[in-house]
VEXTI-8145 format. One line per 3 residues: number of its first residue (from 1); their letters; for each residue y, z negated, x of N, C-alpha, C. Coordinates in steps of 0.1 Angstrom, whole numbers. Layout:
BEGIN
NUM) A) Y/Z/X/Y/Z/X/Y/Z/X ~ ...
This chain:
BEGIN
1) MWD) -750/60/194/-761/48/195/-755/34/194 ~ -765/27/188/-761/11/186/-760/4/199 ~ -752/-4/201/-748/-12/211/-753/-27/209
4) YTN) -770/-28/213/-775/-41/209/-774/-50/222 ~ -773/-63/219/-775/-73/228/-789/-74/236 ~ -788/-81/246/-802/-82/250/-811/-91/244
7) KVK) -806/-100/236/-815/-110/228/-819/-101/218 ~ -812/-92/209/-816/-83/200/-827/-75/207 ~ -827/-71/217/-838/-60/223/-849/-70/224
10) EHF) -848/-82/231/-861/-91/234/-866/-93/219 ~ -859/-96/209/-866/-98/196/-873/-87/190 ~ -866/-77/194/-873/-64/188/-885/-61/196
13) LNP) -882/-60/211/-896/-55/217/-906/-67/218 ~ -903/-79/217/-912/-89/216/-911/-99/207 ~ -911/-95/194/-910/-102/181/-916/-116/180
16) KNA) -910/-126/177/-917/-140/178/-924/-141/162 ~ -934/-148/160/-938/-151/149/-940/-140/141 ~ -944/-128/144/-949/-117/136/-962/-120/129
19) GEI) -965/-116/117/-976/-118/109/-974/-125/95 ~ -987/-130/92/-983/-138/78/-991/-152/80 ~ -986/-162/77/-993/-173/76/-1004/-174/63
22) ENP) -1017/-180/68/-1028/-178/58/-1023/-193/47 ~ -1026/-189/34/-1025/-198/25/-1008/-205/26 ~ -1000/-199/28/-987/-202/29/-982/-213/20
25) DAV) -972/-224/22/-965/-231/10/-955/-224/5 ~ -949/-211/11/-938/-208/4/-941/-193/9 ~ -936/-183/1/-935/-167/2/-923/-162/-3
28) GDV) -916/-154/6/-902/-148/1/-902/-133/4 ~ -903/-123/-7/-903/-112/-6/-890/-103/-11 ~ -884/-96/-2/-870/-89/-7/-871/-76/1
31) GSI) -862/-70/-7/-860/-54/-2/-873/-44/-8 ~ -873/-33/-5/-882/-22/-10/-885/-11/0 ~ -896/-9/3/-899/3/15/-892/14/7
34) VCG) -892/15/-5/-885/28/-13/-868/28/-7 ~ -863/15/-7/-848/17/-3/-847/14/13 ~ -854/14/19/-854/14/34/-858/1/42
37) DAL) -855/-9/37/-857/-23/44/-867/-31/35 ~ -877/-37/41/-886/-45/30/-889/-60/39 ~ -888/-70/37/-889/-83/44/-901/-92/36
40) RIT) -911/-98/45/-917/-111/37/-916/-120/46 ~ -910/-132/42/-914/-146/51/-922/-155/43 ~ -932/-158/53/-944/-171/48/-939/-184/55
43) LRI) -938/-194/49/-934/-208/57/-945/-218/54 ~ -949/-224/63/-956/-238/63/-947/-250/62 ~ -948/-256/52/-938/-269/49/-946/-281/50
46) DKE) -943/-290/56/-947/-305/55/-943/-311/44 ~ -948/-313/35/-946/-319/19/-941/-333/23 ~ -944/-342/30/-941/-356/34/-926/-357/38
49) TNT) -922/-347/47/-910/-349/55/-902/-335/49 ~ -908/-327/42/-899/-315/37/-895/-307/48 ~ -904/-307/58/-899/-300/71/-908/-287/72
52) ITD) -899/-277/76/-906/-262/79/-914/-265/92 ~ -927/-262/92/-934/-266/106/-939/-251/114 ~ -938/-240/103/-941/-229/110/-935/-216/99
55) AKF) -934/-206/107/-926/-193/97/-932/-182/105 ~ -936/-172/96/-940/-161/101/-932/-147/92 ~ -932/-136/99/-925/-126/88/-934/-112/91
58) QTF) -933/-103/80/-939/-89/80/-924/-82/75 ~ -922/-72/83/-910/-66/80/-912/-47/81 ~ -905/-42/76/-903/-26/75/-888/-24/76
61) GCA) -886/-19/86/-874/-17/90/-869/-14/104 ~ -856/-13/108/-850/-9/120/-853/-21/132 ~ -848/-18/144/-849/-27/153/-841/-40/151
64) SAI) -829/-36/143/-820/-49/140/-828/-57/128 ~ -835/-50/119/-844/-59/111/-854/-66/118 ~ -862/-63/125/-874/-68/132/-865/-81/140
67) ASS) -855/-76/146/-850/-86/155/-845/-100/148 ~ -837/-96/135/-832/-106/125/-843/-113/120 ~ -853/-107/114/-864/-116/110/-871/-124/121
70) SAL) -873/-118/133/-878/-127/143/-867/-139/146 ~ -856/-136/146/-846/-149/150/-847/-159/139 ~ -847/-152/128/-848/-165/116/-860/-172/116
73) TEI) -873/-167/118/-883/-174/120/-883/-189/130 ~ -874/-184/140/-872/-192/151/-864/-204/148 ~ -852/-201/141/-843/-208/138/-845/-220/128
76) VKG) -855/-213/117/-859/-223/106/-870/-235/109 ~ -876/-231/120/-887/-241/123/-883/-251/129 ~ -886/-263/122/-882/-277/127/-872/-284/116
79) KTV) -866/-273/107/-856/-277/99/-860/-282/86 ~ -855/-291/79/-861/-294/65/-853/-282/57 ~ -860/-280/45/-857/-273/35/-842/-272/31
82) EEA) -836/-285/31/-822/-284/28/-814/-280/40 ~ -817/-282/51/-810/-276/62/-814/-261/63 ~ -825/-258/60/-828/-243/60/-818/-235/50
85) LKI) -816/-240/39/-808/-233/29/-791/-232/33 ~ -789/-241/43/-775/-239/48/-774/-227/59 ~ -785/-220/62/-784/-211/71/-779/-197/65
88) NNQ) -769/-193/69/-764/-180/65/-766/-168/71 ~ -762/-154/70/-763/-142/78/-758/-142/90 ~ -745/-150/89/-738/-150/103/-744/-158/115
91) DIA) -752/-169/111/-760/-179/118/-770/-168/125 ~ -774/-161/118/-786/-151/125/-782/-143/135 ~ -770/-136/129/-764/-127/140/-759/-132/153
94) DYL) -753/-145/150/-748/-155/163/-761/-157/172 ~ -773/-160/167/-782/-166/174/-788/-154/181 ~ -785/-141/178/-787/-126/186/-777/-123/193
97) GGL) -766/-132/196/-755/-128/205/-748/-116/196 ~ -750/-113/182/-743/-104/177/-751/-93/172 ~ -746/-85/161/-752/-74/157/-742/-63/155
100) PKE) -744/-50/157/-737/-39/153/-732/-40/139 ~ -717/-39/136/-716/-41/121/-722/-34/110 ~ -727/-21/116/-734/-13/105/-749/-19/102
103) KMH) -749/-30/112/-765/-35/110/-764/-49/105 ~ -753/-53/98/-751/-66/93/-760/-70/83 ~ -765/-57/77/-772/-58/64/-786/-68/69
106) CSV) -790/-64/82/-804/-69/84/-802/-84/82 ~ -792/-90/89/-792/-104/89/-791/-109/74 ~ -784/-100/65/-785/-106/50/-797/-105/45
109) LGR) -804/-96/46/-818/-93/43/-825/-107/47 ~ -825/-111/58/-833/-124/64/-828/-135/55 ~ -815/-137/53/-810/-149/45/-818/-148/31
112) EAL) -817/-133/24/-825/-133/11/-837/-136/10 ~ -844/-133/20/-858/-137/21/-860/-150/23 ~ -852/-158/29/-854/-172/33/-850/-180/19
115) EAA) -841/-175/12/-837/-184/-2/-848/-180/-12 ~ -854/-167/-12/-865/-164/-19/-879/-172/-16 ~ -881/-174/-5/-892/-183/0/-892/-198/-5
118) IAN) -878/-206/-5/-876/-217/-9/-875/-220/-23 ~ -871/-210/-30/-873/-210/-46/-886/-210/-49 ~ -898/-199/-40/-909/-202/-44/-917/-215/-43
121) YRG) -910/-221/-32/-917/-233/-28/-915/-244/-39 ~ -901/-241/-44/-896/-251/-52/-902/-249/-68 ~ -908/-238/-70/-912/-233/-83/-902/-229/-91
124) EAL) -887/-226/-83/-876/-220/-90/-875/-208/-91 ~ -866/-203/-104/-863/-188/-102/-856/-185/-90 ~ -857/-168/-89/-850/-164/-75/-835/-165/-80
127) PPE) -826/-166/-70/-812/-167/-71/-807/-154/-76 ~ -797/-154/-84/-792/-144/-94/-789/-134/-85 ~ -784/-136/-69/-780/-120/-62/-795/-114/-62
130) LTG) -805/-118/-63/-818/-109/-61/-822/-105/-75 ~ -818/-110/-86/-823/-107/-98/-812/-102/-108 ~ -799/-100/-106/-788/-97/-113/-787/-82/-117
133) RLV) -775/-77/-123/-774/-63/-127/-772/-57/-113 ~ -780/-46/-113/-778/-35/-103/-765/-28/-101 ~ -758/-28/-91/-746/-19/-89/-750/-7/-81
136) CQC) -757/-9/-69/-763/1/-62/-776/5/-65 ~ -779/15/-71/-794/19/-76/-800/24/-63 ~ -794/31/-55/-801/36/-40/-807/26/-34
139) FAV) -799/15/-34/-805/1/-23/-808/-11/-31 ~ -809/-10/-46/-811/-22/-54/-802/-32/-51 ~ -790/-31/-50/-780/-43/-46/-774/-46/-59
142) TEE) -775/-59/-61/-766/-65/-76/-755/-69/-74 ~ -747/-69/-85/-734/-75/-83/-730/-88/-78 ~ -741/-97/-79/-741/-111/-74/-740/-110/-59
145) MIR) -748/-100/-54/-751/-102/-40/-737/-95/-34 ~ -731/-86/-41/-720/-79/-34/-710/-90/-33 ~ -707/-99/-46/-697/-110/-47/-701/-121/-35
148) KVA) -714/-124/-36/-716/-135/-26/-716/-132/-11 ~ -719/-120/-6/-716/-113/6/-701/-114/10 ~ -694/-107/-1/-681/-105/2/-673/-118/5
151) IEN) -676/-128/-2/-669/-143/-2/-674/-147/10 ~ -685/-150/13/-691/-156/26/-688/-153/37 ~ -687/-137/38/-679/-131/52/-664/-125/51
154) HLT) -659/-127/40/-646/-124/39/-645/-109/43 ~ -652/-102/35/-652/-85/34/-644/-79/22 ~ -635/-69/27/-625/-66/19/-625/-50/16
157) TVE) -634/-44/21/-635/-30/19/-650/-26/16 ~ -650/-14/10/-664/-8/5/-671/-5/18 ~ -665/-1/28/-672/1/39/-680/-12/44
160) EIT) -672/-23/46/-677/-35/50/-689/-39/42 ~ -687/-38/29/-697/-41/20/-710/-32/23 ~ -710/-19/26/-718/-10/31/-727/-15/41
163) DYT) -719/-19/53/-723/-25/63/-733/-37/62 ~ -728/-46/53/-737/-59/51/-745/-58/38 ~ -747/-51/33/-756/-48/20/-763/-34/17
166) KAG) -758/-24/23/-760/-11/23/-756/-4/10 ~ -753/-12/0/-744/-9/-13/-732/2/-10 ~ -733/17/-14/-724/25/-13/-728/34/-2
169) GGC) -739/31/4/-742/41/15/-752/53/12 ~ -757/53/-2/-763/66/-6/-759/75/-14 ~ -756/77/-25/-752/86/-31/-735/86/-35
172) GSC) -733/74/-34/-718/71/-33/-714/67/-48 ~ -721/69/-59/-718/67/-71/-714/53/-75 ~ -716/44/-68/-713/30/-71/-699/27/-63
175) IPE) -693/33/-56/-681/30/-47/-671/26/-56 ~ -670/33/-67/-658/30/-77/-662/14/-82 ~ -672/11/-87/-674/-3/-90/-673/-13/-78
178) IEK) -681/-11/-69/-678/-17/-57/-662/-23/-55 ~ -653/-12/-55/-641/-15/-53/-636/-24/-63 ~ -640/-22/-74/-634/-29/-88/-640/-45/-84
181) ILN) -652/-45/-79/-657/-60/-77/-647/-67/-68 ~ -646/-58/-57/-634/-63/-43/-624/-67/-52 ~ -617/-58/-58/-603/-62/-62/-603/-75/-72
184) DIW) -615/-76/-80/-615/-88/-89/-615/-101/-79 ~ -622/-99/-69/-626/-111/-58/-609/-115/-53 ~ -605/-106/-47/-595/-107/-37/-581/-105/-43
187) SVT) -581/-102/-56/-568/-100/-64/-561/-112/-69 ~ -572/-125/-66/-564/-138/-71/-554/-141/-62 ~ -542/-142/-66/-530/-146/-56/-528/-159/-60
190) VPK) -520/-163/-51/-518/-180/-49/-509/-181/-64 ~ -514/-192/-69/-508/-194/-85/-495/-201/-83 ~ -486/-199/-94/-475/-206/-96/-477/-218/-104
193) DEA) -472/-228/-102/-474/-240/-111/-476/-237/-124 ~ -470/-226/-131/-473/-224/-146/-486/-217/-145 ~ -490/-208/-135/-503/-202/-136/-514/-211/-135
196) KKT) -512/-224/-129/-523/-233/-128/-526/-238/-140 ~ -514/-242/-146/-517/-250/-162/-523/-238/-170 ~ -522/-225/-171/-526/-218/-181/-539/-209/-176
199) KKL) -543/-205/-164/-552/-197/-158/-564/-206/-152 ~ -575/-206/-157/-585/-214/-151/-593/-202/-143 ~ -595/-208/-129/-603/-199/-120/-618/-199/-122
202) TNL) -624/-193/-122/-640/-192/-119/-642/-197/-106 ~ -656/-201/-105/-662/-206/-92/-658/-197/-81 ~ -662/-187/-82/-663/-175/-72/-647/-174/-69
205) QKI) -640/-174/-78/-623/-170/-77/-617/-180/-68 ~ -624/-192/-73/-617/-205/-66/-622/-207/-50 ~ -634/-200/-48/-639/-201/-35/-632/-194/-28
208) ALI) -628/-179/-33/-623/-169/-26/-608/-173/-22 ~ -604/-180/-33/-589/-186/-30/-585/-196/-20 ~ -596/-205/-20/-597/-215/-9/-599/-210/4
211) QDV) -607/-198/6/-609/-193/19/-596/-184/22 ~ -588/-178/11/-578/-169/17/-564/-180/20 ~ -567/-189/14/-554/-200/16/-556/-208/33
214) LEK) -567/-210/33/-572/-215/49/-568/-204/59 ~ -573/-192/56/-570/-182/67/-556/-175/69 ~ -550/-178/56/-535/-171/57/-525/-182/59
217) EIR) -527/-194/52/-513/-204/53/-520/-216/64 ~ -531/-220/66/-532/-231/73/-540/-230/87 ~ -549/-221/89/-552/-218/103/-541/-214/113
220) PNL) -532/-203/107/-521/-199/116/-512/-210/121 ~ -511/-219/111/-503/-232/118/-509/-241/126 ~ -521/-243/124/-528/-250/134/-530/-244/148
223) QSD) -533/-232/146/-534/-223/159/-522/-222/169 ~ -512/-223/162/-499/-221/169/-497/-234/177 ~ -503/-245/174/-502/-257/180/-516/-260/190
226) GGD) -524/-248/192/-536/-251/200/-548/-256/190 ~ -547/-258/179/-559/-263/171/-565/-252/163 ~ -574/-256/156/-581/-246/147/-588/-253/135
229) IEL) -595/-246/127/-603/-252/115/-613/-243/112 ~ -624/-249/107/-634/-243/101/-641/-246/90 ~ -641/-239/78/-646/-242/67/-663/-244/68
232) IDI) -667/-254/63/-682/-259/63/-691/-256/50 ~ -682/-261/40/-687/-261/27/-679/-261/18 ~ -683/-256/6/-674/-257/-8/-684/-263/-18
235) DGN) -682/-274/-23/-692/-281/-31/-686/-283/-45 ~ -684/-278/-57/-676/-278/-66/-660/-281/-62 ~ -653/-294/-63/-639/-294/-59/-641/-302/-46
238) RVV) -649/-303/-39/-651/-308/-26/-651/-297/-15 ~ -642/-298/-7/-641/-287/6/-643/-294/17 ~ -654/-291/23/-658/-298/37/-652/-287/50
241) VAL) -643/-296/59/-642/-287/69/-642/-292/82 ~ -640/-288/93/-642/-294/108/-629/-290/112 ~ -623/-299/119/-613/-295/128/-616/-291/143
244) RAM) -611/-280/148/-616/-275/161/-604/-277/172 ~ -607/-272/183/-600/-271/197/-591/-284/198 ~ -577/-284/198/-569/-295/200/-570/-303/189
247) CAS) -573/-298/178/-571/-308/165/-584/-317/163 ~ -594/-312/172/-607/-321/171/-605/-335/177 ~ -595/-336/188/-594/-347/194/-580/-353/191
250) CPM) -575/-348/183/-562/-354/180/-561/-366/170 ~ -556/-378/176/-555/-390/168/-548/-388/155 ~ -542/-378/152/-536/-376/141/-544/-367/129
253) GGV) -558/-366/132/-566/-357/124/-566/-362/111 ~ -566/-374/110/-566/-379/94/-553/-371/87 ~ -543/-373/93/-532/-370/85/-530/-352/85
256) TIK) -537/-346/92/-540/-333/92/-547/-329/80 ~ -561/-336/81/-567/-332/66/-560/-335/57 ~ -552/-346/55/-545/-349/41/-536/-335/38
259) SIE) -529/-332/49/-521/-321/48/-527/-311/42 ~ -537/-305/47/-546/-293/45/-550/-298/28 ~ -554/-308/25/-556/-312/12/-545/-309/2
262) DKL) -533/-314/6/-521/-311/-2/-517/-299/-5 ~ -520/-289/7/-516/-274/6/-527/-267/-5 ~ -539/-272/-2/-548/-266/-11/-547/-269/-26
265) REL) -544/-281/-30/-541/-286/-42/-530/-279/-48 ~ -518/-277/-40/-505/-270/-45/-510/-255/-46 ~ -517/-248/-39/-520/-237/-39/-531/-231/-47
268) VCE) -542/-239/-50/-556/-235/-53/-557/-243/-67 ~ -560/-255/-66/-563/-265/-76/-561/-281/-74 ~ -555/-285/-85/-550/-301/-81/-560/-313/-79
271) DLK) -576/-307/-83/-587/-315/-84/-594/-314/-71 ~ -589/-307/-58/-595/-304/-48/-593/-316/-38 ~ -608/-320/-34/-608/-332/-24/-613/-324/-11
274) VVE) -603/-327/2/-608/-322/14/-613/-333/21 ~ -627/-332/27/-632/-342/38/-637/-335/51 ~ -638/-343/60/-640/-335/75/-657/-339/73
277) G) -662/-329/78/-679/-329/80/-681/-324/93
């Protein structure tokens, strides 16, 4: 039996914002009843301020899917469209006080629906993770979705991918391809000087390598002195981080940021710029 938090139970037994907004400004449909989970998000958006004033959901799924959808609609209300786009699946899980690892795919489904709704509002095409090449036919999961979820949540095993996307949890025929994708993402090793000059990293590889260096090279050193670091965003060659714990109040914070930048430039890309956000 799953170990649900009280907040998950609350949002499952008494979901907030269930239903559909009449004549909504944005609609996001993801998933499929055939595949097990389906979710529709409808939004009301103030066009003058670009602020989400109301959000409702309709879902077909388990208790975690209902709770995650309910939580998402609470989180987005009052946020601008740009702020809403920064919400990730972990934010939804954190709002609920955590989800069983086998149910993290419900938080991912919510984030997908939000992205689809905002694309609909802007008149843009759906993001590639919703329209790309299918890897898992059983649960309609694309290669782009697997790559995005793996990088954002630092997933390294097929089992983790299944927990977050369901991919590989059906007939299992896609498992070898999931393994290949994970190997492609995480096999990017710290390049030598010569490799940096001859090998051009893809955006996904660069993001994965930045995360890897922060986790393995930088965070342990900061934690040994009572500090910590959080990766906020990666936008091209701009890496936004936040210093945490003892580092947050340290008067040498600027020096720390510069040393982090130097390390990332050394091990990833010479063009990276690290800023505190």
